[in-house]
N, C-alpha and C positions, 0 to 999 in steps of 0.2 A: 469473426466480427462484431465489431463496433459498441459499443452502446452509440453512439453519437454521428451513427447511418444514418441513412434514408432507410437500410431495408428492414432495422431495425426496430430504427421507427416507424415506420408506414407498413411493414406485414408484417413480423416476428412476432414485435410483443402484441401485436392489436389481436394476431391470429391465437393466439396462445391466451389472453385475457380473454379473451369470446367465448372460447372450448372450453380452457376451465371455467367460467362463469358462469354458459349457459346447456352444456348439452353435458356435462362433467358435477356442475352441481347439486351439493350431497351426498354426491360419489365419497371420500374419502382417498378408499386405493385409488380409485380412474383417476383422478385427477394430482395423485404421487406420482402414477402411476404415465402422466400426461407431463410434469413434469421434467419427469426423470427420461422421457422422452425427445425432451425440447432443450434440456443442458448441454443431451448428449449428442442431437445435433447442433449444436450455442457449436460448443468448442471443435466441432469438426466440420465445421462450416471452410475453415478456410483449412488445414490440411489437416485431410480424413484420415490418413494414417494412427498420429497421437490419439486419436482420439481412444488405439486399442491399447495402450500405453499407458492411459487413465483407468481404462477397464483392469486388464490389468494391475493394476494396484489398491484399485477395490474392489477385486475379489479377494485378493494373498488379504486385504487387511482386514474385509470380514472371519475369513477365516482364522487370526493372530486373535481379534477379538476370541474366537467363540472358545481360541485353548487358554488362552488366560483367563476368560473365565470362568471356564472347566477347575485349570487350577488353583484359583482361589477357593474357588467352592469346597474343592477335597480339601484346601490345604499343603498344596503340593509346595513346593517352589513355581515362582512364575517368574525365575530369573532366565530362562531357557526360550519360553517362547518375548517376553521382553528384548533381547539379545537378537532372536531373530527377527524378529518384526524390525525394528533398528536396523540390522544390518539392510534387510529386503530393500526400506526404503532410503537408505541411501547408497546402496550403490546402482539402486537406478537416480540418483541422486546423482550422482557422482559419475554415470558412464554419461549421460546426456550431457551436464555442465561445467564439466570439472576434467574428464577425461582430457581434453585436447589440451587446455592447456595445462595442464602436470606431464602431459609425453613433450612439449615445446618447450617449454622448461628443462624438463631433463636432455633433452637435444642440447641444448648450451649450455649443458655440463659434458658434452663429448658424446653421450649416445647416440645410439641413430634408430630409435624406435620411427617405422615407419604412424604417419597420422592421420588416424581416417577421417574424411569427413559426417560429422554427426552435427546434423540439429535438432534446438535446441525448443520442446517440446514449450509450448510459452504456458507462464500460468503454474510449469511443472509448481514452483519452488512452494508455492503456497497449497496447492490440492495432494501433495505432497505429507507437511505440516498438519494440516487439516487430518492425513488420513491414522497417520501415527496418533494425535491428541487421541484422537478416537480409543485406541489401541490400548494406553495407556490409560488416559483415564478410565475405561471399564479395568483396569489392573488394579487401579489404585479406591477402586467402588465407589466412582464419586460419579458411574453411568454407570444405567444399565448395558447391558449386556443386548444386543440387537439379532436378532433372527433371522428377519429377514435381508439377503444380501441387495437388495432390492430398494430396502431404506437405507443400508450405509450407501450404496449407488447413489438414491439422493442426496443423504450431506454430504459426497462428497463431491457434488462433479453441481450440485443446481444453480442454477446457470448466474444469477443476478453478481452472486461472490465469486464468483469459479477460477477465473484468470485475475484477479487485481486483489484480492482480497476488503473486503479485511477476513483474517485469518478465522474464521468460527468455528472455536470450539463448539464438539460434539454436545458436553453440557447443556450450552447455550438455547437450543434446540429441537432435542431429542422429545425431551413431550412435544413439540410445537410439529414432529411430524406427523402423529396421526389428531391428536387434539386442538390442535394450533384451530382458533375461530376470526372470519373473514368478518372486520367490520368497516360500516363506509366510512369512520372516520380517522380506521388507519388507511383505507386504501385512497381519498383525503392529501391525507397527511404523508403518504408517497406518498403519488404522483407531487407533492409539493417537493419534495427531498430530490426527489430525483428530478427535477426541472433546474432546481437550484443547483445540483450537478453537470446537467447537460450546461448551462452558464458558465460554471467554475472553467472545464473542460475546454468548448469552441468560442467563449467569447473572450475567456482572459487566457488559460493558458495557452492555446494554439497561437496566439497574438506574441504575446511576450517568448514565447518559443521561436519566434523569426529574428528578436535581438540574440539571445543565449546562444542559438545555433551561428550568428555571423561571426559574433567576436569570437569562440571558441572552433569557431571551422576550419581555419585561415591559416591555420598556425598556433600564429596570438595573434590577439587584439590589438587596435592600430597606435592608439597612445593609453596612458593611464585612464583616462574619463570613460573611455569606452569601454575597458577590461574592467573597471569595476564597477559599470553599466551592463553589463552582460554577466557578468559574475549576478549582480540582486538582478536580474528578469530572471538564469537559470531560477535560483531557489524561488522565487516564489512563481515558475514555470513549474515547476517542479509539485513545489504544494496545493497548488489549482490543476494539476494536473491529477493526482495522485488524492485529493482528497474529493476533487468532483469523482473519479470512480467511487471511491468510496461509497459517498452521498447518494448515487445514481443507487448504487447496489440498496444501499441498506435501503431508501426507495421502492423499490423494487423487491422487496424483500416484505416490506409490508402489504405491497398490492396484497400478496400473497397468502399473506395472516403472517408469516417469521418474525420475529423482531429478532435483527442483528445488535452488536453494539457497536457502540461509538468508537470511532478511528480516528479522530483528531479533534482536539479539546484546545484550537488559538493559537498553536504555537508559537506563532512571531509576537507571542505581546510573552511570553517569556522573561525570566530575570535573572535565569544563572543556566547553566547545560542539563545540572540536573531534574531542575522542572520541563527546561525543551522534551526531554524525552520520560517525562511521566505524559508531554502533550501530542505529540509527535509521533503517529505511527502503531499506535496502542496493542493491539494483537498483536505485532510479534512483541513487544517487547516486554508483554506478559506468559510473551509461548513460553521466550528464552528464560524469563522468572520461576516460572511454573513447572518446567518440561530444567531447565539445565541449573540457573545461576541457587536451587532450593535446594534441589537435592544433594547439591555439591557442599550444601551448609550454609549458601548463604552467609550472611551478615553477620550470625549467629556464631560468631568462630572465638577460639583461642588465641589467637594472634592475628595483625593486620595483615600478614603477608599473606594470608592462606586467603581474606578477604580478599586481596586484592589479587590474588592468583584467580579466584572465581569471579570475578568483574571483566578482569584479563579473557580467561574462558571465551566470557558470554557476548566480548565484543571482537577477540578476533571470532568468533559462529558467525557474529554479524555482517563482519565487512565478508565472510564466505561465502550466506550466505545471497547476495544483495550480486556477484556473479565472478567468474573467474580470469576475474585482474588483479595484479601488483594492485592498481589504484585503491579496491576499495578494500583489502584488506589491510593497508598507510588508514587509507579510509578512517572503519574498524577502529585501529587500534588510538588515535590522531583522536578519538571522542572517549576514549580512556587516559590516553589522558591527559587530555582536558578535567572529566572526573574526579579521579586523585587526587586531580589539584585542586580540584575543589571539597573533596572530601576531606584533602589527609595535610593541604597544602592553607587549604585558608582563602583559595580566591575568590572574589567580588564577597566571600563573609563584612555585615556589617557595611557595603557601600546602598549606596540611595538608587534604588527603586531603576532613574534612567540610564545611570549608569553600568547599571547587573545589565538593563534591555542591548545597551548599544553596545558590548561585551559580548551578548549570549548572542546577538542579530550576527556580528563581524566577526566571526567566532565562529556560528555556520557559514556563513558565506566564503569566510577560507575554507574549512574544512572539506565546501562541495567544490572552491574551486577543482580538488585532488578526489573527486567523487566520477564531475561531470568527464573530465579528460579523459582522450584513448587512450597515452599512456602515462608511465612519472618522469618521462621525460620532457612529455606534453606539456604536464600540473607546472615542471620545475620553470616551461618559459612565459607560461601566464603570469606567473609569479614573480616573475623578470619585468612584466611589463607592469602590474599592475604597482609594482615598488618604485620605477624607474629604476632598474639593477643592471637591466644589455641596454643601452641607448632607448631607440624612438624616444617617440613627444612625447614630452613630460607631463605636458596636460591634456590638454582637448585638440580633437582631430574634426575634420571635415565629419568622420563619418560618424561619430558623435554627436552632433548637435542634429544632422538629417536623422536617427534610426528616433531623437528621447522625442523632435518633432514631430514625428511622424506615429510614437506611438508614447507618448507621453500621459496622453488620457489615460489607457491601458493599465500604464504603471500606479498612475494615481488610484484608479478606480483598484485595484491589484494591492495595493497597497490602505486601504480606506479595510476593502474588507477582509483583511487579514483580522480586522482584530473584531473585538464581538457587540460593534454600533450598533445594529437590526437589534439582536434584542436587548441593547441598553433602552437603544428608542419606545422598542416598545412596552419594559416595561414602567418607563414614566408616558404616557398614552395612559397605560394602564391603572393608573393610577393615580390618573386625572377624572373628578367626577365617578369617582368610588366604575371605574370602567368604561366612564359612559362612549367616550371616543377609540375601544374596540371594535365596534362592527366597522365605523370607518377605519378605520389603521387595518384589518385585515379586510376589505374593499379595498384597498389602495393593493396588499403587497398581491392580494388576483392579477386586479391586471399588471403591479409588477413582472408576475409572473407568466403569465401570457407575453410579454413584451421581451421576457429572456425567448422563451420557446421561439415567436416569428421568427425574432431576430438569430437565433444558434440554430435554427432549420434553411437559414438566409446567407449565414457563411458556410455551414455543411453541406450545402448544393452548390454555391460556386467554391468551396474549396477543395483542399489538396486531401490527399492522406497521409491524417498523424495522430499514432497509434498512442496511446500509452504507456508514457513511459516503463511502469510497472510491470506492464506485459515480458515481459526482457525478462523480471527476474522470478 
């Protein structure tokens, strides 16, 4: 079920909210069971049998949490339960996401394995990492063990963030499972945040996707200009798709009294790749930092090559996490190379901010050509057009002007909204006459949000199926 679908907006969400705040109001356990049941229904809506995979993950990690807590309290070694946790979760992850990829590549080397048909459970990367983080946090003593399997299930399956993040750490919401407080301020801000995310997805990402899909879907773009236009539209599509989902998830969480951490912080204003990855998909980068990079030793190593090794492992795993394709692995290693160049080679050091921004933005565009392409060969063909290395139209094509004319408004709006202009304007308005104009600003914001909702509904009603990109991860 999509957040940006009629059945979610006008059936599922209103029914869950009405039940949550009317018959179950004041009954926390009843509200939790309602959210758990709604979350399982939400996940099972499209592919019912995959819900049993998630339930198996919940029950197994609930047991691992009890095991590792008992070991910690009794002073026993926690290595065995931690190893079992990682092996179990990574086995599920591997079978559903990477087994076909591995067998296919082994067959290219001369083996003759039979390739099974395995469908990918939506959002498996997200709920698997969440379930593991629960056990690891209990092992470290960072979070109390949860004695109720239903509450572990609620944490893992909570529908606002279930299938495309952000990756919510158990420590973030452990106290809120039973002790959250719903307020009108949280509810109203949650609705506002949800509408912003809905607009990002429906009004920007889905429209930019038309240009990007055309550029990447025909083997190679028709000209250099259209190649660059398609690549820029893709990174804007990717941002508004994923940050839009995160906004909707954070907003939905607030409607029910949960407070998820931010997942994006205007990454396209970054002036270095290092800064970019502190602003983009924050929940994933912090997950790898806390559970992979720091345990390996982080940057507090006696030799540079060990720090480089630790970062290599993180970025190799980051590429693998995104999907079973060589393009994702190469994309991860390209980012690793840029970070190493910045850290030890001085790339971008001392540059004016504009040149740092331009290099960072261009580097992300180029690495995302690899990320978006169906294969490394397809990425190579795309690069040939981008830099006019293999013939074709060197400058502009009719296709470029056609799509630029049709989608210029969406591209300009996406470029402007990628910067914190609204936050800056609100700060300026708040400083005028001691904030006397803030009520007018808030009223205007309300009108804009209503317009976003109505326009989004119009696009949803007449539009086609367009799932979130990160459902695939």
